[in-house]
C-alpha positions as CSV (number, residue, x, y, z in Angstrom):
1,M,35.3,0.9,7.1
2,F,36.1,4.8,7.6
3,K,32.7,5.4,9.4
4,K,33.8,3.0,12.1
5,L,36.9,4.0,12.4
6,L,35.8,7.9,13.2
7,L,33.6,6.1,16.1
8,L,36.4,4.7,17.5
9,G,38.1,8.1,17.2
10,L,35.1,9.5,19.0
11,V,34.5,6.9,21.8
12,S,38.1,6.3,22.4
13,G,38.3,10.2,23.0
14,V,36.0,10.1,25.1
15,L,36.9,7.7,27.3
16,A,40.2,9.0,27.3
17,G,38.8,12.3,28.5
18,V,36.6,10.5,31.1
19,A,39.5,8.7,32.7
20,A,41.8,11.7,32.9
21,L,39.4,13.7,34.4
22,I,38.6,10.8,37.2
23,Y,42.3,10.9,37.4
24,Q,42.2,14.4,37.9
25,K,40.1,14.5,40.6
26,V,41.8,11.6,42.6
27,Y,44.8,13.2,42.3
28,F,43.6,16.3,43.7
29,K,42.2,14.0,46.8
30,A,45.7,12.0,47.1
31,N,47.7,15.5,47.2
32,E,45.2,18.7,47.5
33,A,46.8,20.2,44.6
34,D,44.7,22.1,42.7
35,F,45.2,22.6,39.1
36,S,42.1,22.8,37.4
37,A,43.1,26.4,36.8
38,V,45.6,25.5,34.4
39,V,44.4,22.2,33.3
40,K,40.5,23.0,32.5
41,P,37.9,20.1,32.5
42,V,36.6,21.4,28.9
43,N,40.2,21.1,27.6
44,V,41.3,17.9,28.6
45,M,38.2,16.6,27.7
46,I,38.3,18.2,24.0
47,V,42.0,17.6,23.7
48,C,41.4,13.9,24.1
49,T,38.3,13.4,22.2
50,L,40.4,15.2,18.9
51,A,43.4,12.6,19.7
52,G,41.2,9.7,19.2
53,L,40.3,11.4,15.9
54,L,43.0,12.3,14.6
55,A,44.6,8.7,15.6
56,S,41.8,7.3,13.6
57,V,42.2,9.5,10.1
58,G,46.1,8.6,10.6
59,Y,45.0,5.2,10.9
60,G,42.8,5.1,8.0
61,L,45.2,6.7,5.7
62,L,48.4,4.5,6.6
63,T,46.3,1.7,6.3
64,K,45.0,2.4,3.2
65,W,48.0,4.1,1.5
66,L,50.5,0.7,2.8
67,P,48.2,-2.0,3.4
68,R,51.3,-4.1,4.7
69,Y,53.0,-1.8,6.6
70,G,50.9,0.5,7.9
71,E,49.2,-0.6,10.9
72,I,53.1,-1.0,12.1
73,I,54.0,2.3,11.2
74,F,51.2,4.0,12.9
75,N,51.5,2.1,15.9
76,F,55.0,3.2,16.2
77,V,54.4,6.9,15.0
78,F,51.6,6.9,17.9
79,V,53.7,5.6,20.4
80,I,56.6,8.2,19.4
81,L,54.3,10.9,19.6
82,T,52.5,10.2,22.3
83,F,56.0,9.9,24.7
84,A,57.0,13.3,22.6
85,S,54.0,15.0,24.0
86,I,55.1,14.2,27.4
87,V,57.8,17.5,27.0
88,G,55.3,20.1,27.2
89,P,54.3,19.3,30.5
90,I,57.3,18.7,32.6
91,G,58.8,21.8,30.9
92,F,55.9,23.9,32.0
93,R,56.4,27.1,34.2
94,L,53.3,27.8,36.5
95,P,52.9,30.9,37.9
96,L,54.5,31.7,41.0
97,E,50.9,32.0,43.5
98,Y,50.4,27.8,42.7
99,E,51.6,26.0,46.2
100,Q,53.2,22.8,45.4
101,P,54.0,23.1,42.0
102,E,56.5,20.3,41.5
103,L,53.0,18.0,41.3
104,F,51.7,19.2,38.1
105,P,54.1,16.7,35.8
106,G,52.6,13.8,38.1
107,L,49.0,15.1,37.1
108,T,49.8,15.9,33.7
109,V,52.1,13.2,32.3
110,P,49.4,10.2,32.6
111,M,47.0,12.4,30.9
112,H,49.2,12.6,27.8
113,F,49.0,8.3,27.7
114,F,45.0,8.2,28.3
115,P,44.1,8.9,24.7
116,A,46.5,5.9,23.1
117,L,45.7,3.5,25.8
118,A,41.9,4.1,24.9
119,W,42.4,3.9,21.4
120,F,44.2,1.0,21.3
121,T,42.3,-0.6,24.0
122,L,39.2,-0.4,21.9
123,K,40.3,-0.9,18.3
124,P,39.9,-4.3,18.1
125,L,36.5,-3.8,18.7
126,F,35.7,-1.2,16.1
127,V,38.5,-2.7,13.6
128,K,38.1,-6.7,12.2
129,K,40.5,-8.0,10.2
């Protein structure tokens, strides 16, 4: 079971990273706002993959320790942490040389939801009750 969870974390993290990079390209085309020096593609992939793997480990531990309520607690905590993570990009101060810094949260805030969306989407394929 733990191998399937790690595979779920890896696949969902990579999927979230690819979706975030596609979103970054679309956002650039739509707004001509290039934040690629701040939001580096390599960092996006690493963070999304780590988020997926951490989510899988957390899910595995909670469902093992609390078989009855572990999944509910995990879902609640994962969503709360995802929402809490958007405080970072909202409060981030860009250097003054960037044009249109007000567009930065529009790029980065949705990216914070991609790991959770990918993980919850792929979970039924990997975890069978």
